[in-house]
N, C-alpha and C positions, 0 to 999 in steps of 0.2 A: 240274856238280852244285853245288847251293847248299851253303853252309857249314852243317854240322850240329854243334851242341854237345850234350854229354851231361852230365846231372847224375845221378850214380848213386853212392851212394844219396841220395835226398832225405831230409834229416834233420828232426828235430823232428816226426816222425810215428810212428805205430805200424806196424811192419813195414818191408818193403823195396819201394821204388818207384824206377823208372828213368824219367826223362823225356829224350827226345831232341827237339830243336827245330831246324828248318831256318830259316835267316835269309836275308832278302833283302839287297840291296845297301845298304839304309839301316839294317841291323841290327834290323829288325822280324821277329817270328816269322811265317813264311809257312805252316809246317806244324808240327804237334807229334804226338808218339807217346808213349803212356803204356803202360808195361810193368810188370806185377807180377812180380817175380823170386823170390819166396819161395813155398814149397810146403808143404801140409799134407794130412791125410787124414781129416778129421773125419767126413764123410758116410759114408765107408766103414766107419769104426769103429762107427757107430750101427746098421748093418744087423744085424738079428737080435736086437736088444736090446728090453727091456721099454720101451714108450713112456713110462711114468711116470718113468723115470730119465733120459730123454733130455736134460732141462734141465741135469743135472750135467755132462754131456759137452759140450753145446752151449755153455755159458758159458765153456768153456776155449778157444773159438775165438780169444780175445784176452785180454790181461791188463788191458785198459782197458774193453772193452765187455761185461763179464761179466753185468751185470744185464739188458741189453737182449736178449741171446740167451736168457737164462733165461725172460724173459717171453714172447718169441716162441715158444719151445719149448712151454711149458706151455699157451699159448693154442692152439697147433696141435693138441695132444692133446685139450684140452677141446672144441675145435671138432669133432674127429673123433668123440668119444665123446658129444657132446651134453650136456656138463656146464655148468651155470650157477652161478657162484659167489655167495655171500652179499654183500649190499651193503657190510657192514663190510670184507670182504676186498677188494672193489673199491676202496674208499676208501684202504685201506692200500697197495694196489698203486699207485694214482695218486700217493700221497705218495712212494713209493719211486722211481717213474719221474720225478716232478718234481724230486726231490732230485738224481737222476742228471743231469738236464738242467742245473740251475743249477751244480752242481759241475763238470761237464764243460766247459761253455761258459766259465766264468770261468778254468779252468785253460788252456783252449785260447787264450783271448785273451792272457793274460799270458805263459804259458810255452811256447807253441808258435808263436804268430802275431805277438806284439808286436815281437819282435826283427827282423821284416822291416821295421818302420816306425820303430823306436826305436834310436838309435845310443848304445849303452851308454858307449862311451869318450868321446863328446862330452858326456855328462852331467857329466864332470869339470870342464867349463868353466862350469857353472851357478852362479848366485848363490843361496845358500840363502834369502836374504830375499825375492828375487823369486819363488822357487819357492813359498815359504810364502804369499805374496800370491796367487799363481795358484791354489793349493789352496783357499784361503779364498774365492776368487771362484767356484769351481766347486761346492763343497758344504760342509756342516758337519762333515765327517769330522774326527775328533779329532786324528789325527797330522798337524798342520799347522804346528808351530812351526819357525822357522828353524834352531834347534839340531838338530831331528830330521833335517831334510834335510842339514844339514852333516855329521851322523853317517853318513848313508847315502852321501854323497859320499866321505867318508873311507874307508868300507868298500870302495867300488869302487876308489878310488885304491890301497889296499893290495893288492887283487887284481891290478891292472894292474902295480904295482911288483914284485910277486912273480914276474911272468912266467908264472904258472899261472892262466890265465883260467877254468879249470874250466867252469862252466855257460855262460860267455860266450865260449868258445873257438870257433875255426873259423867266424867270421862275417866279413861284409864291412864292418867298421867303416871309416868315412871314405868310403864309396861316395857318389858324387854324387847318387844318387836319394834319400838321406836328407834330409828337409826340416825336421825339428822343431828349434825353438830349444833351447839347452842346458837351460833350466828345464823344458820339457815332457819332455825326455829323462830328467832327474833324477826328476821326478814319477812317470813311468812305471816307472823302475827301482825306486823305493821301493815302489810298489804291487805290482810283480813279487815282491819279497821278502815283502811282507805277505800276498800271496795264498798263498804256500807255507804259512804258519801258519794261515791262514783255513780250510784244508782240514779241520782237526781239528773244526771246527763242522759242516762240510758232510756229513761221513761218519756222523754220529751216527744219523741216521734209518735208514740201512741196517744199522748195527750193532745197533740195537734190534730192528727188524722181522725182520732176516735172520740175526742172531747174530754177524755179522762183516762186514768190508769189507776188501778186495774179496772176490768170490765168496760173496755171501750165500746163505743156504739158501732154497729154494722148494719148492712142492708143487703138483701138479696137483689142482685142486679148490678152491683158495683160497690161504691163506697159512699158514705154519707157526707163526705167533705167535697163541696164544690170548689172549682178553681176560678178565681176572679182576682186579678192583681190590683183591682181598684176597690175591693171590698174588705172591710175590717173583719168580717165574719167568715170569710172564705180563705182558701190557701192563697197567700199573696207573697210579695217579695220579702216582707218581714219574717213570716213564718218559714219560708224557704231558707232564709239565712240561719234561723234557729236550728232547723233540721241539719243544714250543712255543718254547723258548728258541733252539733251533737254527734254526727257521724265521725267527725275528726277526732273528738275526744274519746269516743268508743274505740276507734282503731288504735289510737295512741296507747290506751290502757292495755289493750290486747297485746300489742307489739312490744311494749316496754315493761310490762308487769306480769301479765298472766302467762304468756308463753315462756319467758325466761324463768319464772318461778317453777312452772311445770317441768321444764327440762332439768333445772337444778335439783328439785326434789326427787325426780325419777331416777337420777343417777345413784341415789343411795338405796333404792329399792328394786334393783335389777332382778332379784329373785322372783318378784311378782310378774315378770315376763313369762314365767312358767306356771303360774297359778291362776285359776279362775277362767280358763278358756271356755268351758261350757260346751254348748251344743255343736258349734261350728256350722250351724244353719242360719241364714240371714235373709230377712225380708225388708224391702222398702217399697212404699207406695209412690215415692218420688215427691219432689218439691221445687218451687220457684219456676212455674211454667212460663212459656213465652206467650205470644198473643193468643194462641189457641190452646186452651186448657186440655183439649183432647189429644194434642200432639205431644205424647210423652217423650219423643226423641229430642225435644227442645228443653226438657227440664234440666236445671242445674244438677239436682240430685236425681239420678236415674231411678226408674221403677224396675225392681228385679228381685229374683230369688237365687240364692247360692246355697247349695247343699254340700255338706262334708268338706267345707273350705275349698271347694273346687272353683277357683277364680276364673277358669277358662270356660266354664259352662254355666252361663247366666241365662235364665229364662225370665220373661216378663209375665208376672202374675196378673190374671184378670179378676178384679174384685167382684165382678158380676157372675163368675163361674159358680153355679149352684152346687156343683159336685166337689170342687176343691176347697172353697172357702167355707169352713164350718166351725162351729163352737160345740164343744162336748161338755158333759156335766157328770161323768161317772164318779168323780171325786169332788164334786161341787155341791153346795147345799141348795140345789134346785131340783125341779122335776120337769121333764118334758112329757107331753102327752104320749109320745111314741116310746117312752122308756129311756133308761139311762144309757143304753148302748148306741143310740142314734146321735148324729150330729146335724145341726141345723145351720143353713146359710142365714146371715143376718136379716135378709128380707123376709124370711120365714121364722125368725128368731122368737123365742118365748122367754118371758120374764115371769116365771111362775114361782110362787113362794108358799106352796102348801107342803113343803118338806117337814116331816115329823120325826126325823132321827135325832141323833145326838147334837146338841148345840152348846156353845159356851155358857157358863165357865167350865173348864175342864183342866185336869192336871197335865195330860198329854193329848195331843191330837190322835184321833182314831184313824190313822192314815190308811188302814185297809178299807175304810168306808169313805164317807164324805168329810172333807176337812177344810174347806175354804169357801168364801163367798165369791171368789173369782171363778169364772168359767175357764175352759181350756180351749182357746182358739188354735186351730191347726190349718196349715196350708198343705193340701194333698195328704192329709192325715200325718203331717210331720210337724214337730215342734220347731218354732223359729225364735231367734233372737232379733229384736228390733232396737233401734237407737243409734247413737253416734258411731259405734263400731260398725254396725251394719251399713250405715251410709258411707263412711269413709272407705270401707272395704269395697263397696259397690263402685264408688267413684274411682278408686285406685284401679280396680279391675277393668273399668270401662275406659281408662286412659285419660282421666282428667289431669292435666299437666301440673297444675298447682298442688293438687292433693298428692300426686306422686312425688313431687319435689319435697314437700314438707315431710311426708312419711319417711322417705329415704334419708332425709337429713337427720331426723330424730333417731332413726335406727342406727345411723352412722355415729352420732354423738354417744349413743348408749352401747355401741359395739354389739348390736343385737341383730339376729337374723329376722327375715320377714315373718316367720312363724310367731315371733314375739308379739305381733299385733293381736293374736288370739289369746288374750289374757286379761287379767284385771288391770295390769299396767297399760296394756294396749288399748283397752276400753277407755281408760282415763285420758291417755294421750290423744286418742281419736277425737274426744270432745274438744280438746284444744286445737287440733288440726282443723276441724270444721268451723270452729269459731273464727279462726284466722281467714279461712276461705270465704265465709259468709260476711264477715266484717268488710272485707275488701269488695265483695259483691254489692254491698250497700252503696258504695261510692258509684258503681256502674249504674245501679238502678236510679240513684238520685240524678246523675248526669243525663240519663235517658229521659227522666221525667221533665227536667228543665228544658231539654230539647223539644219535647212534645208541646210544652207550654209555649215556647217561642214560635213553634210552627202553627199555633192556634188550635191544636188538638186538645181541648180542655174538657171534653165530655167525660164524666165520671160515673154515669148511671145509665143503664139500659132498661127502660120501662115498658118495652113493647109487649112483654108477656107477664106484666106485673099483676094484672087483674085476673081473678079466677075464671071469668067468662072465656078466657083464651086458653084455658088448660084442658088437657084430655081428662076424661072422667077417671081413668086409672093411669098412674104414673109411678115409676120407681127410679130412685136416684142413688148414686154413690158419691159421697164427699170425702176427700182425702185431705190429710195434712201430715207432713213429716214434722210432728211436734218435736221439740228438743229431746224428749224422752224416747221418741221412736214413731213407728208407723201408726197413725190414727185414722180410723175409718168410721164414717157415719153412713148408715143405710136407712133410707126413708121410703115408705110406701104411702102414696097419696091416693085417697079414694074420694071422689066427688068433692074435691077442694079441701079435704081435711086429712090429717095424719091418721092413717090406719095402723101403721106399725113403725117403730123407730128403734134402731139398735146402734149402740156404740161399741166398737171393739178398739180399745185404747192400748197404748204401748205397754203399760204395766199389766194389762190382761194377758198379753203375749208373754212377757218376760216372767211374771210372777205366778203364772198359772200352776195349778196342781197337776197331778198325773191325769192322763186322759183314759179313754175306754180301753186302750191297749197297754196301759201302764207306763206310757212314755212320760218322762219327767220334763218339767219346764226349764226355762233358761236359768233362773236363780238356782233351782235345785241341782242342775247339772254343773253350774259354775262352782258351786261350793264343794263338790266332791273332790277329795284329795287335799283340801286345805289343811295345813298343819297348824295346830294351836299350841303356843308356848305356855299359856295359862288358861285352861278351859273355863275357869271361873271368871276370866276376863277375856271374852271372845272377840278381841279387837280385830283379828284376822278375818272373821266372818263379816264384820261391819265393813271392812275395806272392799270386799267383793260385792256385797249387796249395794253399798252406796255407789259403786262404780256404775251401776245401772240407773241411779237417780230415781228411786221408786216414787210413784204417785198413786197411792192406794185410793184416794178419794175419787179419782177418775175411773177406777177399775171395777168398782162394785155396782151391782144392779138393783139392789132391793130397797124396800122401805125399812121396817124394823123386823126383828126376828119373828114376830107374830103376824106380820103383814098389815099392821094397823096404821092408819093415818094418824099423825101426831098433832094435827091442828090445821087451821087455815088462816091466811091473811086476806085482806080485802080483795085482792085480785083473783082469789080462788086457788092460788098456788099451794100445793101441799107442802107443809114444813117437814123436812126429813132429817134423820140423823146424819150429821156430817162429821 
């Protein structure tokens, strides 16, 4: 039996993920197995509820992905009921979604992924003067004086000397796979700390439009924020100015800090342009619609499927196709009434927890049987990768000019071929590319919103089909969102004004899925195959590829607890679940 190493839990992610990897004689990954080990019961909770309130429950799927689930939920109900929102409301939604992208991607790069490439302890060897010179060669960012970097180095030294590494604890400092010079390490650590403070600018848009962050407020039919320039409680000239300033600061950080850092660090890890490519199959539901959400041709991010890296043959997937959009459970800790070999479209999806086979704790996953709380979603019975790489590849292939320019410029700087995008490095760079594209799009959406207000088009809510008396007795809807982590879909079935069935197929369900009924591996499992490990007892290289997907396991699990028991109730009747 090949040596198998276990990483459980994978840290610097949302939720609980276990990765097991079999190694060959040269310490390369020959097989990998991805297991979601956390359970929840969101879809069960939603049954029988008013669909107009589903978003408030759905956004609790995760403490990070609150906004994305809210949008997917309200879009699913609007789709089922035939509601079309006003243009100003759509622009506000696009601004909120864009803000989520920029905020999430910057946080991921610095606080979840950078430490896979940046050796914090090695930064103590940096020369602050050389670091200052490096910063000034990369951009005009203001924090560039030698004294500034000396101060950062002293802060890190104090942390190390204290023995309490806090946010920098439990890492593989000194690992031979770290390649950055001390000055690049110090630069990245400084920006890691700056990005923590930068969040205060990034969250203002959600706070204004949604009343708070996280868990902003939403409404089926539009947005809850009215527009009235003469009201202190509505969107007015003052709050518009705050949003304007927030967008400016977000774009400035992306242009002068994030993108230069990304390129500088990538230059030392060109070998990862040939590692972690994975499936080569990509799916996007699309995002940033125009005035008509049903007109997918007007989306900034196209809806599409690419198979085997064939960028010249893109098809548009229909999420309503009962034959092609299915979830399988052959290797998942679930049961379907029709047996393990069948796949179910989410409208007919089942969340059944009467499985009686092996459950944790366990020494090794029983991979020939069931080994994850994630289902295995498939498009046309084919495993797909979703996320930033899927979106950037789709936009590139569809001829989006800015995306093509950015991708080509990065490839030129790295002296890399186009195939390099299909890799761990490409996936990480794609996140930066789309951050730049979407940050710039925020300025367009803001200007369009201001123009709408000046023209007197201030309606932000469509209530003509708000009351259940106007609904059909049977309705089905699909709600999409290209979450920062990838294609998110909510499917709702409404019967006599109440939710009969509700299913979420989230980005990490696609990417972290176990094997399916045909033995096909998921995106994580495929991307890890072939990864070389310098020190198997310190599997840093595995973390690099897994983190390049930005896992969110909290979103991806369906169940209550392992025995199917409710864990308690609060006054509203909401079941309290393991999170």
